[in-house]
C-alpha positions in Angstrom: -21.6 3.5 -15.8 -23.2 1.6 -12.9 -20.2 -0.8 -12.8 -17.7 2.0 -12.3 -19.9 3.6 -9.6 -20.1 0.2 -7.8 -16.3 -0.3 -8.1 -15.6 3.2 -6.6 -18.2 2.6 -3.8 -16.5 -0.7 -2.9 -13.1 1.0 -2.9 -14.4 3.8 -0.7 -15.7 1.3 1.9 -12.3 -0.4 1.7 -10.4 2.9 2.3 -12.7 3.7 5.2 -11.9 0.4 6.8 -8.2 0.9 6.2 -8.6 4.3 7.9 -10.2 2.7 11.0 -7.2 0.3 11.2 -4.8 3.2 10.7 -6.2 5.3 13.5 -6.4 2.4 15.9 -2.7 1.6 15.3 -1.6 5.2 14.7 1.3 5.2 17.2 2.7 1.9 15.9 2.5 3.0 12.3 3.9 6.6 12.6 5.3 6.7 16.1 8.8 6.9 17.3 11.2 4.7 15.4 14.1 3.4 17.5 16.2 2.6 14.4 16.2 6.3 13.5 17.7 8.2 16.5 18.1 11.4 14.6 14.4 11.7 13.9 13.0 14.7 15.9 9.4 15.8 16.7 9.2 18.0 13.6 10.0 15.1 11.3 7.4 12.9 13.1 4.8 15.7 12.8 5.4 16.0 9.0 5.1 12.2 8.6 1.8 12.1 10.6 0.5 15.0 8.5 1.3 13.2 5.3 -0.2 10.0 6.6 -3.5 11.6 7.3 -3.5 13.9 4.3 -3.0 11.0 1.8 -5.8 9.0 3.4 -8.1 11.9 3.4 -7.4 12.7 -0.3 -8.1 9.0 -1.2 -11.4 9.2 0.6 -12.4 12.4 -1.1 -11.4 11.2 -4.6 -13.3 7.9 -4.2 -16.3 9.6 -2.7 -16.5 12.1 -5.6 -16.1 9.4 -8.2 -18.7 7.2 -6.5 -21.3 9.9 -6.3 -20.6 11.9 -9.4 -20.7 9.0 -11.9 
């Protein structure tokens, strides 16, 4: 049980570090793409929302697993 808790804690720290990288490079990762001229502001908003939501769900899942086990 301790090994699983340790693994989830390490993964949680890794996902938090990835989140810091993501937010520092947010415009480069989900900004305007010149190769897709038909992409409008609504499509970019949905992409940004999904980007943040998936990261937040990963943080929540790993935090729950690290502290519940």
